[in-house]
MIZABA-83265 format. One record per residue: residue in one letter; residue number from 1; x, y, z of N, C-alpha, C in turn. Coordinates in steps of 0.2 Angstrom, whole numbers, plus 5000, padded with zeros to 4 digits. Layout:
BEGIN
 residuo num  nxx  nyy  nzz caxx cayy cazz  cxx  cyy  czz
       A NUM    X    Y    Z    X    Y    Z    X    Y    Z
...
This chain:
BEGIN
 residuo num  nxx  nyy  nzz caxx cayy cazz  cxx  cyy  czz
       M   1 4998 4954 4858 4993 4950 4861 4986 4951 4858
       S   2 4982 4945 4857 4976 4945 4854 4971 4949 4858
       G   3 4966 4952 4855 4962 4957 4858 4962 4963 4854
       P   4 4960 4969 4857 4959 4975 4853 4966 4977 4850
       E   5 4966 4979 4844 4972 4981 4840 4978 4977 4841
       T   6 4978 4970 4840 4983 4966 4841 4984 4961 4835
       R   7 4990 4957 4836 4991 4952 4831 4990 4945 4835
       A   8 4988 4940 4831 4987 4934 4834 4994 4930 4834
       V   9 4994 4925 4837 5000 4921 4837 5001 4918 4830
       T  10 5007 4917 4828 5008 4916 4821 5007 4908 4820
       G  11 5008 4904 4825 5007 4897 4823 5010 4893 4829
       P  12 5009 4886 4829 5011 4882 4835 5018 4882 4835
       G  13 5022 4883 4830 5029 4883 4830 5033 4889 4832
       D  14 5029 4894 4833 5032 4901 4835 5034 4901 4842
       D  15 5041 4902 4843 5044 4902 4850 5046 4909 4852
       S  16 5043 4914 4849 5046 4921 4850 5044 4923 4857
       G  17 5047 4928 4859 5045 4931 4866 5038 4933 4866
       E  18 5035 4936 4861 5028 4938 4860 5024 4932 4861
       A  19 5025 4926 4858 5021 4920 4858 5021 4917 4865
       R  20 5027 4917 4868 5027 4915 4875 5023 4919 4880
       F  21 5023 4926 4879 5020 4930 4883 5012 4930 4882
       I  22 5010 4929 4876 5003 4928 4874 5000 4922 4877
       A  23 5004 4917 4877 5002 4910 4880 5001 4911 4887
       A  24 5005 4915 4891 5004 4916 4898 4998 4920 4899
       M  25 4997 4925 4895 4991 4929 4896 4984 4925 4894
       R  26 4985 4921 4889 4979 4917 4888 4977 4913 4894
       A  27 4981 4911 4898 4979 4907 4904 4976 4911 4909
       L  28 4977 4918 4908 4973 4923 4913 4967 4925 4910
       A  29 4966 4926 4903 4961 4929 4900 4955 4923 4899
       T  30 4952 4922 4904 4947 4916 4904 4940 4918 4902
       G  31 4938 4924 4903 4931 4927 4902 4929 4926 4895
       P  32 4923 4925 4894 4920 4924 4887 4922 4930 4882
       G  33 4922 4936 4885 4923 4942 4881 4930 4943 4878
       S  34 4935 4939 4881 4942 4939 4878 4942 4935 4872
       R  35 4937 4930 4871 4938 4926 4865 4944 4922 4865
       A  36 4947 4920 4871 4953 4916 4872 4959 4919 4868
       L  37 4959 4926 4868 4964 4929 4864 4965 4927 4857
       A  38 4960 4924 4854 4961 4921 4847 4958 4926 4842
       D  39 4955 4931 4844 4952 4936 4839 4956 4942 4839
       D  40 4954 4947 4835 4958 4954 4835 4954 4959 4838
       A  41 4949 4957 4842 4945 4962 4846 4941 4958 4852
       A  42 4940 4961 4857 4936 4958 4863 4929 4961 4862
       V  43 4925 4957 4866 4918 4959 4866 4916 4960 4873
       L  44 4913 4966 4874 4910 4968 4881 4903 4970 4880
       D  45 4899 4967 4885 4892 4968 4885 4890 4973 4890
       A  46 4889 4979 4888 4887 4985 4892 4880 4985 4893
       H  47 4878 4985 4899 4870 4986 4901 4869 4993 4904
       G  48 4874 4997 4904 4873 5004 4908 4879 5008 4907
       P  49 4880 5013 4910 4886 5017 4910 4893 5014 4912
       L  50 4898 5016 4908 4905 5013 4910 4909 5018 4912
       V  51 4914 5017 4916 4920 5021 4918 4926 5018 4914
       V  52 4929 5023 4911 4935 5020 4907 4941 5024 4909
       T  53 4947 5021 4911 4953 5025 4913 4959 5021 4909
       H  54 4964 5025 4908 4970 5022 4906 4976 5025 4909
       D  55 4981 5021 4912 4987 5024 4915 4993 5020 4912
       M  56 4998 5024 4911 5005 5021 4909 5010 5022 4914
       M  57 5015 5017 4914 5020 5017 4919 5027 5017 4915
       V  58 5032 5020 4917 5038 5021 4914 5044 5018 4919
       E  59 5048 5014 4917 5054 5012 4921 5058 5018 4923
       G  60 5060 5018 4929 5064 5024 4931 5060 5030 4934
       V  61 5053 5029 4932 5049 5035 4935 5044 5032 4940
       H  62 5040 5026 4938 5035 5023 4942 5038 5017 4946
       W  63 5043 5014 4943 5047 5009 4947 5054 5009 4946
       L  64 5058 5007 4951 5065 5007 4951 5067 5001 4946
       P  65 5072 5002 4942 5075 4997 4938 5076 4990 4941
       S  66 5078 4991 4947 5080 4985 4951 5074 4981 4954
       Q  67 5068 4983 4953 5062 4980 4956 5060 4974 4952
       D  68 5057 4970 4956 5054 4963 4953 5048 4965 4948
       A  69 5049 4962 4942 5043 4963 4937 5036 4961 4940
       A  70 5036 4957 4944 5029 4955 4947 5026 4961 4951
       D  71 5031 4965 4954 5028 4971 4958 5026 4976 4953
       V  72 5029 4976 4947 5027 4981 4942 5020 4979 4939
       A  73 5019 4973 4938 5013 4971 4935 5007 4973 4940
       W  74 5009 4971 4947 5004 4973 4952 5002 4980 4952
       K  75 5007 4984 4952 5006 4991 4952 5002 4994 4946
       L  76 5004 4992 4940 5001 4994 4934 4993 4993 4935
       V  77 4991 4987 4937 4984 4985 4938 4981 4989 4943
       T  78 4984 4990 4949 4981 4993 4955 4980 5000 4954
       S  79 4985 5003 4951 4985 5011 4949 4979 5012 4945
       N  80 4977 5008 4940 4971 5009 4936 4965 5007 4940
       L  81 4965 5002 4944 4959 5000 4948 4958 5006 4953
       S  82 4963 5009 4955 4962 5015 4960 4958 5021 4957
       D  83 4959 5022 4950 4955 5027 4947 4947 5024 4947
       L  84 4946 5018 4946 4939 5015 4946 4936 5016 4953
       A  85 4940 5015 4958 4938 5016 4965 4936 5023 4966
       A  86 4939 5028 4963 4937 5035 4965 4931 5036 4961
       K  87 4928 5032 4957 4922 5033 4954 4917 5028 4956
       G  88 4919 5025 4961 4914 5020 4964 4912 5015 4959
       A  89 4917 5012 4955 4915 5007 4950 4919 5001 4951
       R  90 4915 4995 4949 4918 4989 4950 4921 4987 4943
       P  91 4927 4984 4943 4931 4983 4937 4927 4977 4933
       V  92 4926 4978 4926 4923 4974 4922 4928 4972 4916
       A  93 4933 4975 4915 4938 4973 4909 4945 4977 4910
       L  94 4950 4973 4908 4957 4976 4908 4959 4975 4901
       I  95 4963 4980 4898 4966 4979 4892 4974 4981 4893
       L  96 4978 4977 4891 4985 4978 4893 4989 4980 4887
       G  97 4994 4985 4887 4999 4987 4882 5005 4985 4885
       Y  98 5009 4980 4882 5015 4978 4885 5021 4978 4881
       M  99 5026 4980 4883 5033 4981 4880 5037 4975 4882
       L 100 5038 4970 4878 5042 4964 4880 5049 4966 4882
       G 101 5051 4961 4887 5058 4962 4890 5061 4955 4888
       D 102 5066 4953 4893 5069 4946 4892 5064 4941 4895
       A 103 5065 4935 4893 5061 4930 4895 5059 4929 4903
       A 104 5065 4931 4907 5064 4930 4914 5059 4936 4916
       W 105 5060 4942 4913 5056 4948 4915 5049 4947 4914
       D 106 5048 4944 4907 5041 4943 4905 5037 4938 4909
       A 107 5041 4933 4911 5038 4928 4916 5036 4930 4922
       A 108 5041 4934 4925 5039 4937 4932 5034 4942 4932
       F 109 5033 4946 4926 5027 4950 4925 5021 4946 4925
       A 110 5021 4941 4921 5015 4937 4921 5013 4934 4928
       D 111 5018 4932 4932 5017 4930 4938 5013 4935 4943
       G 112 5016 4941 4942 5013 4947 4946 5006 4948 4944
       L 113 5005 4948 4937 4998 4949 4934 4993 4944 4937
       R 114 4996 4937 4937 4991 4932 4940 4990 4933 4947
       A 115 4995 4936 4951 4994 4937 4958 4989 4942 4959
       V 116 4989 4948 4956 4985 4954 4957 4978 4952 4955
       L 117 4977 4948 4950 4970 4947 4947 4967 4941 4952
       A 118 4971 4938 4956 4968 4933 4960 4965 4937 4966
       V 119 4969 4942 4968 4966 4946 4974 4961 4951 4972
       H 120 4962 4954 4966 4957 4959 4964 4954 4957 4957
       P 121 4949 4953 4957 4947 4950 4950 4945 4955 4946
       A 122 4947 4955 4939 4945 4959 4934 4947 4955 4928
       P 123 4942 4955 4923 4943 4951 4917 4948 4954 4912
       L 124 4953 4950 4911 4958 4953 4906 4956 4951 4899
       L 125 4954 4956 4895 4951 4955 4888 4956 4955 4882
       G 126 4962 4957 4884 4967 4957 4878 4972 4963 4879
       G 127 4974 4965 4873 4978 4971 4873 4983 4970 4867
       D 128 4989 4973 4868 4994 4972 4863 5001 4971 4866
       T 129 5006 4968 4862 5013 4967 4864 5017 4970 4859
       V 130 5022 4973 4861 5027 4976 4856 5034 4975 4859
       A 131 5039 4975 4854 5046 4974 4856 5050 4980 4853
       G 132 5054 4984 4858 5058 4989 4855 5064 4987 4853
       P 133 5068 4991 4850 5075 4990 4848 5079 4988 4854
       S 134 5084 4983 4853 5088 4981 4858 5092 4986 4862
       S 135 5093 4992 4859 5096 4998 4862 5091 5002 4867
       A 136 5085 5000 4866 5080 5004 4871 5080 5001 4878
       A 137 5083 5005 4882 5084 5003 4889 5078 5004 4894
       T 138 5073 5009 4891 5068 5011 4896 5061 5007 4893
       R 139 5058 5004 4898 5052 5000 4896 5046 5004 4898
       T 140 5041 5004 4894 5035 5008 4895 5029 5003 4895
       L 141 5024 5003 4899 5018 4999 4900 5012 5003 4900
       G 142 5007 5000 4898 5000 5004 4899 4994 4999 4900
       L 143 4989 5001 4903 4984 4997 4905 4977 5002 4904
       T 144 4972 4999 4901 4966 5002 4901 4961 4998 4906
       A 145 4958 5001 4910 4953 4998 4915 4946 5001 4914
       I 146 4941 4996 4913 4934 4998 4912 4930 4996 4918
       G 147 4926 5000 4921 4922 4998 4926 4915 5000 4926
       A 148 4910 4997 4930 4903 4999 4930 4902 5003 4937
       P 149 4900 5009 4936 4899 5013 4943 4892 5011 4946
       V 150 4893 5011 4953 4887 5010 4957 4882 5016 4957
       R 151 4884 5021 4955 4880 5027 4955 4881 5031 4948
       N 152 4875 5033 4945 4875 5036 4939 4872 5043 4940
       P 153 4876 5049 4938 4883 5049 4936 4888 5047 4942
       P 154 4894 5045 4941 4899 5044 4946 4901 5050 4949
       P 155 4904 5050 4955 4906 5056 4958 4912 5059 4954
       A 156 4913 5065 4953 4918 5069 4949 4922 5073 4953
       R 157 4928 5075 4951 4932 5081 4954 4928 5087 4955
       A 158 4923 5088 4950 4920 5095 4949 4914 5095 4954
       D 159 4913 5090 4958 4907 5090 4962 4907 5093 4969
       A 160 4913 5096 4971 4914 5099 4978 4910 5105 4978
       Q 161 4906 5106 4984 4902 5111 4985 4904 5115 4991
       V 162 4903 5122 4991 4905 5126 4996 4902 5124 5002
       G 163 4906 5124 5008 4903 5122 5014 4905 5114 5016
       D 164 4906 5110 5010 4908 5103 5011 4914 5103 5016
       R 165 4915 5097 5020 4921 5095 5023 4925 5091 5018
       V 166 4931 5091 5019 4936 5087 5015 4939 5082 5019
       W 167 4939 5076 5016 4941 5070 5020 4946 5066 5016
       V 168 4950 5062 5019 4955 5058 5016 4955 5051 5020
       T 169 4956 5045 5016 4957 5039 5019 4964 5037 5021
       G 170 4965 5033 5025 4972 5030 5026 4977 5035 5029
       V 171 4983 5034 5027 4989 5039 5029 4992 5040 5022
       L 172 4995 5046 5023 4999 5049 5017 5007 5048 5019
       G 173 5011 5047 5014 5018 5046 5015 5020 5039 5015
       A 174 5016 5034 5015 5018 5027 5015 5022 5025 5009
       A 175 5020 5027 5003 5023 5025 4997 5030 5028 4997
       L 176 5031 5035 5000 5037 5038 5000 5042 5034 5005
       A 177 5039 5032 5010 5043 5028 5015 5046 5022 5012
       G 178 5041 5018 5008 5043 5012 5005 5048 5013 4999
       F 179 5047 5018 4996 5052 5020 4990 5059 5021 4993
       E 180 5059 5025 4998 5066 5027 5001 5069 5021 5004
       A 181 5065 5016 5007 5068 5010 5010 5071 5006 5004
       L 182 5067 5005 4998 5070 5002 4993 5077 5005 4990
       Q 183 5077 5011 4990 5083 5014 4988 5089 5013 4993
       R 184 5087 5012 4999 5092 5010 5004 5094 5003 5004
       G 185 5090 4999 5000 5091 4992 5000 5088 4988 5006
       V 186 5084 4991 5009 5080 4988 5015 5075 4983 5013
       D 187 5076 4977 5015 5071 4972 5013 5066 4971 5018
       D 188 5061 4975 5018 5056 4975 5023 5049 4975 5020
       P 189 5046 4970 5018 5040 4970 5014 5034 4974 5017
       A 190 5034 4974 5024 5029 4978 5027 5030 4986 5026
       L 191 5036 4988 5025 5037 4995 5024 5037 4997 5017
       T 192 5039 4992 5012 5039 4994 5005 5033 4992 5001
       A 193 5028 4989 5005 5022 4986 5001 5018 4992 4998
       A 194 5018 4998 5002 5014 5003 4999 5016 5006 4993
       F 195 5023 5006 4992 5026 5008 4985 5026 5002 4980
       R 196 5028 4996 4982 5028 4991 4977 5021 4988 4975
       R 197 5017 4987 4980 5011 4984 4979 5005 4988 4982
       P 198 5003 4994 4980 4998 4997 4983 4991 4994 4982
       E 199 4986 4995 4986 4980 4992 4986 4975 4997 4984
       P 200 4971 4995 4979 4965 5000 4976 4959 4999 4981
       L 201 4957 5005 4983 4951 5005 4988 4944 5004 4984
       L 202 4943 4998 4981 4937 4997 4977 4931 4997 4982
       A 203 4931 4993 4987 4926 4993 4991 4924 4999 4995
       T 204 4929 5003 4997 4928 5009 5000 4925 5014 4995
       G 205 4928 5014 4989 4925 5019 4984 4918 5017 4983
       A 206 4916 5011 4982 4909 5009 4981 4904 5011 4987
       T 207 4907 5011 4993 4903 5013 4999 4902 5020 4999
       L 208 4907 5024 4997 4907 5031 4997 4903 5034 4992
       A 209 4903 5031 4986 4900 5034 4980 4893 5037 4981
       P 210 4889 5033 4984 4882 5036 4984 4881 5042 4989
       V 211 4886 5043 4993 4885 5049 4998 4890 5055 4998
       V 212 4895 5054 4994 4900 5060 4993 4898 5064 4988
       H 213 4901 5070 4988 4900 5075 4982 4906 5074 4977
       A 214 4912 5077 4979 4917 5075 4974 4922 5070 4977
       M 215 4925 5066 4973 4930 5061 4975 4935 5060 4969
       M 216 4941 5058 4972 4947 5056 4967 4952 5053 4971
       D 217 4956 5049 4968 4962 5046 4972 4968 5050 4972
       V 218 4972 5049 4977 4978 5053 4978 4984 5049 4975
       S 219 4985 5051 4969 4991 5048 4965 4997 5052 4964
       D 220 4996 5059 4964 5002 5063 4962 5003 5067 4968
       G 221 5000 5067 4974 5001 5071 4980 4995 5074 4982
       L 222 4994 5074 4989 4988 5077 4991 4986 5084 4989
       L 223 4992 5088 4989 4991 5096 4988 4989 5097 4981
       I 224 4993 5093 4976 4991 5095 4969 4985 5092 4967
       D 225 4983 5086 4970 4976 5083 4968 4971 5087 4971
       A 226 4972 5090 4977 4967 5095 4980 4966 5101 4976
       R 227 4971 5103 4973 4971 5109 4969 4967 5107 4962
       R 228 4968 5101 4960 4964 5099 4954 4957 5099 4955
       M 229 4955 5096 4961 4948 5096 4963 4945 5103 4964
       A 230 4949 5107 4967 4946 5114 4968 4945 5118 4962
       E 231 4950 5117 4957 4950 5120 4950 4944 5117 4946
       A 232 4943 5111 4947 4937 5108 4943 4931 5110 4946
       S 233 4930 5111 4952 4924 5113 4955 4923 5120 4956
       R 234 4928 5124 4954 4928 5131 4955 4927 5133 4962
       T 235 4931 5131 4966 4931 5132 4973 4938 5133 4976
       T 236 4939 5134 4982 4945 5134 4986 4945 5129 4991
       I 237 4950 5125 4992 4950 5119 4997 4955 5122 5002
       A 238 4953 5122 5008 4957 5124 5014 4959 5118 5018
       I 239 4965 5117 5018 4968 5111 5022 4971 5113 5028
       N 240 4969 5109 5034 4972 5109 5040 4978 5104 5040
       S 241 4984 5106 5040 4990 5101 5039 4990 5097 5045
       A 242 4989 5099 5051 4989 5095 5057 4984 5089 5057
       A 243 4979 5090 5053 4974 5085 5053 4975 5079 5048
       V 244 4980 5081 5044 4982 5076 5038 4985 5070 5041
       P 245 4983 5064 5040 4986 5058 5043 4992 5056 5039
       V 246 4998 5055 5043 5004 5054 5040 5008 5048 5042
       H 247 5011 5044 5038 5014 5038 5040 5020 5040 5045
       P 248 5020 5035 5050 5025 5037 5056 5032 5038 5053
       A 249 5034 5035 5048 5041 5037 5045 5042 5044 5043
       L 250 5036 5047 5041 5037 5054 5039 5034 5059 5044
       A 251 5034 5057 5050 5031 5061 5055 5034 5068 5055
       D 252 5040 5069 5054 5043 5075 5054 5044 5078 5047
       R 253 5041 5075 5042 5041 5078 5035 5034 5078 5033
       R 254 5030 5081 5036 5023 5081 5035 5022 5085 5028
       D 255 5025 5090 5027 5024 5094 5021 5026 5090 5015
       E 256 5031 5086 5015 5034 5082 5010 5029 5076 5009
       A 257 5026 5073 5014 5021 5068 5013 5015 5070 5010
       M 258 5013 5076 5010 5007 5079 5007 5008 5081 5000
       R 259 5015 5081 4998 5016 5082 4991 5019 5076 4986
       W 260 5021 5071 4990 5024 5066 4986 5020 5061 4982
       G 261 5014 5059 4984 5010 5055 4981 5011 5048 4981
       D 262 5008 5044 4976 5008 5037 4975 5005 5033 4981
       D 263 5001 5036 4985 4998 5033 4990 4991 5030 4988
       Y 264 4988 5032 4983 4981 5029 4981 4976 5029 4986
       Q 265 4976 5034 4991 4970 5035 4995 4965 5039 4992
       L 266 4959 5039 4995 4953 5043 4992 4953 5049 4995
       L 267 4952 5055 4991 4951 5061 4994 4944 5063 4992
       F 268 4940 5065 4996 4933 5066 4995 4930 5072 4999
       T 269 4924 5074 4997 4920 5080 5000 4913 5077 5002
       M 270 4911 5079 5008 4904 5078 5010 4901 5084 5013
       A 271 4894 5084 5013 4891 5090 5016 4893 5090 5024
       D 272 4893 5096 5026 4895 5097 5033 4890 5094 5038
       G 273 4893 5090 5043 4888 5087 5048 4887 5080 5046
       I 274 4889 5077 5041 4888 5070 5039 4895 5067 5040
       A 275 4894 5061 5043 4900 5057 5044 4901 5052 5039
       P 276 4907 5051 5036 4907 5046 5031 4906 5039 5033
       P 277 4904 5034 5029 4903 5027 5031 4909 5023 5031
       V 278 4915 5026 5031 4921 5022 5031 4926 5026 5035
       D 279 4931 5023 5037 4937 5026 5041 4940 5031 5037
       A 280 4940 5038 5039 4943 5043 5036 4944 5049 5040
       C 281 4949 5053 5038 4950 5059 5043 4948 5066 5039
       C 282 4945 5070 5043 4943 5076 5040 4949 5081 5040
       I 283 4951 5084 5034 4957 5088 5034 4956 5095 5032
       G 284 4949 5097 5030 4948 5103 5028 4941 5105 5026
       T 285 4941 5111 5023 4934 5113 5021 4934 5116 5014
       V 286 4929 5116 5010 4928 5119 5004 4925 5126 5005
       L 287 4929 5130 5002 4927 5137 5002 4925 5140 4995
       A 288 4922 5146 4995 4920 5149 4989 4927 5151 4986
       A 289 4927 5151 4979 4933 5152 4975 4937 5158 4977
       G 290 4943 5158 4979 4947 5164 4980 4953 5164 4975
       R 291 4958 5168 4977 4964 5169 4973 4968 5163 4972
       E 292 4968 5159 4977 4972 5152 4977 4967 5147 4977
       P 293 4968 5141 4973 4963 5135 4974 4964 5131 4980
       V 294 4970 5132 4983 4972 5128 4989 4975 5132 4994
       L 295 4973 5132 5000 4976 5135 5006 4978 5130 5011
       I 296 4984 5131 5014 4987 5126 5019 4987 5130 5026
       D 297 4983 5129 5031 4983 5132 5037 4982 5140 5035
       R 298 4977 5141 5031 4974 5148 5029 4979 5152 5025
       V 299 4984 5149 5023 4989 5153 5018 4990 5149 5012
       P 300 4992 5152 5007 4994 5149 5000 5000 5145 5002
       P 301 5001 5139 4998 5007 5135 4999 5013 5139 4996
       D 302 5019 5137 4998 5025 5139 4995 5026 5138 4988
       G 303 5025 5143 4984 5025 5142 4977 5032 5140 4974
       S 304 5037 5140 4978 5044 5138 4975 5045 5131 4976
       I 305 5040 5127 4979 5040 5120 4980 5034 5117 4976
       P 306 5035 5112 4971 5030 5109 4968 5025 5106 4973
       L 307 5018 5107 4971 5013 5104 4975 5013 5096 4975
       G 308 5015 5094 4970 5015 5086 4969 5019 5085 4963
       Y 309 5018 5078 4960 5022 5076 4954 5018 5078 4948
       A 310 5022 5080 4943 5020 5081 4936 5025 5079 4931
       H 311 5022 5075 4926 5027 5072 4921 5029 5078 4917
       G 312 5035 5077 4915 5039 5082 4911 5043 5087 4915
       R 313 5043 5086 4921 5047 5090 4926 5053 5085 4928
       D 314 5059 5088 4929 5064 5084 4931 5064 5083 4938
       T 315 5062 5077 4940 5061 5075 4947 5063 5068 4948
       A 316 5064 5066 4955 5065 5060 4957 5060 5055 4954
       P 317 5062 5048 4953 5057 5043 4951 5051 5043 4956
       K 318 5045 5043 4954 5039 5041 4958 5033 5042 4953
       D 319 5027 5041 4956 5021 5042 4952 5019 5049 4952
């Protein structure tokens, strides 16, 4: 695809899968910075600090092989936009790394990309397309998202302060409930949407950014992400499990809901006595650093069970 580190279309007679896909992307990349995908680099006019994030997704890990490619496109974009939301940033550019499939898959992916950009506008500036050998069964996709933060510096994981209250938006376990429904073949969009087409909390993040201390999105599981925040800020985060909002389908599996991830809710800390300007639940407290970075109901979590998802470990598909 034309744009950073890419090739241009070879000519008007080129009917390759790459040419067809680039033509579909050209219809979406309408901003001036994209240069109509006819150049080998995009142009971005930065008037202040930028937030840059890059996420990859792998077939069989982040999506089920049977899923609609349009859902995959949606999730690839929104998982990156969720990282911008956690920094209180508005999206200003997207750069796509795409591994070609068959013509139907590519067309469905382009349809999903068109749909998500209609709901969450962000300029597509280009990227790159590649094709693997025909024997390659696993597709890998990547996206870089660039945003402009409403606060400088943006909130970081390392900003939690002793005495802060710990908050989380939404409910946890919704993505797990959707994933399990898809595995069972249940065709219920209301139940599966949280896994298939998560929503990035961009407006919520922008509202929170000026008043929070630390903030991040819950992508790999509440417990492992809370540990990351605690380690970055050199504190201990104590979680009251009964206060954690859990999806009704996971009401009797609260511990699993706190570990599975893929929910893309916002985890943040604020000074004690201050109520957040958005709907959220207070689930714990930031303590001085102890022997364990995370406590659940005043005790360390069971070390024999992973706190969340980590790539490179043999686990079931998820993010």
